[in-house]
N, C-alpha and C positions, 0 to 999 in steps of 0.2 A: 505309919507314915514314912518312917525311916526305910523300911523294906521297899516301899514304892519308889523312893528316891534312888535307892541302890539299883533296882531293876531298871528304872528309867535311864540311869547313868550307863549301865551295862549295854542297854539297847542302843543308846546314842554312840557309844564307843565302837560297837560292832558295826554300825552303819558307816562310821567314819573309816574303819578299816576296809570294809567292802568297797567303798567308793575310792579308796586310795589307789588301787590299780588303774582305774579308769582315768583318774585325774593325773596320774603320774605322767601320762603321755602329753599332757598339756604343756609341760615345761620343755619338751623336746622340739627343737626347731625343724621346720621343713628344710629339705636339702634338694638341690637339683644339679644335674649334669647335662651338658650339651656337647654332643659329639656326632659326627657324620650327619649333620642336619636334623638331628632328633634331640629334643629336650625331654628328659625324664625327671619328674618331681616326685619325691617320696616324703610323706609326713606321718609320723606315728599318730594314730587316732585314739587308740585305747590299748592299754596294757593291763586289762582286767584279769582276774584269776582264771577264768575259763578259756579265753582266747585273746590273742593280740592282733590288732587290726592296724593296717597302714593304708592311707589314701595314696594312690598311685595315679599319676597323670602323664600321658605322652602327648607331645605336640610336634608336628612337622608339616612342612609344605613341600617335601621332596619325594616322598614315597608312601606306600601303604604300610600301616602298622599292623603286622601280622603276629605279634608276640603272643605266645600262649603262656601266661604267667604261672599256670599250674605246673608247667614243665620247666620254665626258665628261671623262676625265682627261688631263692632259698634264704633262710635266716640262719646266721652263724652266731652261736653263743657258747662261750666256754669251750671253744675248740670243736664243737659239734655242729653238724649241718642239719637243719630242720626243713622239711618240705612243707609247702603251703597246704592248708586245710580247705581253702576255698577262695574263689574269686567272684565277687558280685560287682559287675560293671559292664562296660561296653565290650561287645565281642570283637574279635580280630577284624581289621579292615579300617579304612578311613584315615584321616590325617590327625584326628584329635580323639583320644580315648582317655577315660578315667574310670576309677572304680575303687573298691575296697579289697585289699589282699589280706586274707586271714590265716593266722597260724595258731596252733595249739599253744597255750601258755607254757612257758618254760619254768620249771621248778627244780631246784631253787633258782630264785631270780638272779640272773647274771649281772656282772658289773657293767658290761658293755654288750651291744648287739651290732651286727652288720647285716644289712639287707643287700643281697646281690641279685642283680637281674642280668642274665646273659641274653644279649640281643642278637638276632640273626645278622650275619655279615660283619659283626664287630669282633676284633681280636680278643678283647678281654671284657669281663662283665662290668656293668655299672655297679658302683659300690657306695653305700650310704652307711655311715657310722654314727652311733649315739652312745654316750656314757649314761648309765642308769644310776650309778651310785657315786 
């Protein structure tokens, strides 16, 4: 009986640790910037062990949204720049776009992260910062 309780306890703790990365993003607030008639909103969705995901949304009424996030986005952590691993969302075009931007998980986990999105025709990239620790 005691062995079963120990095994059950270990399984429960392992499940909590595995879920910890995904739930860690829940405490990180959405951020948005508005410049040149375009609003960009970024929200950490999941910071799980395998990949980190961000909800990204664009909104404008002034021009086509032609951003290619696989080329224009980057994640900065501990002084290193990381390229996206994937984009699952609306293709370039239109006035409203949204999707999930995915990066490979960063190990060891940094204290802070910055998501940068360089936009066509804008002098500097949009920047979104979150403290993780």
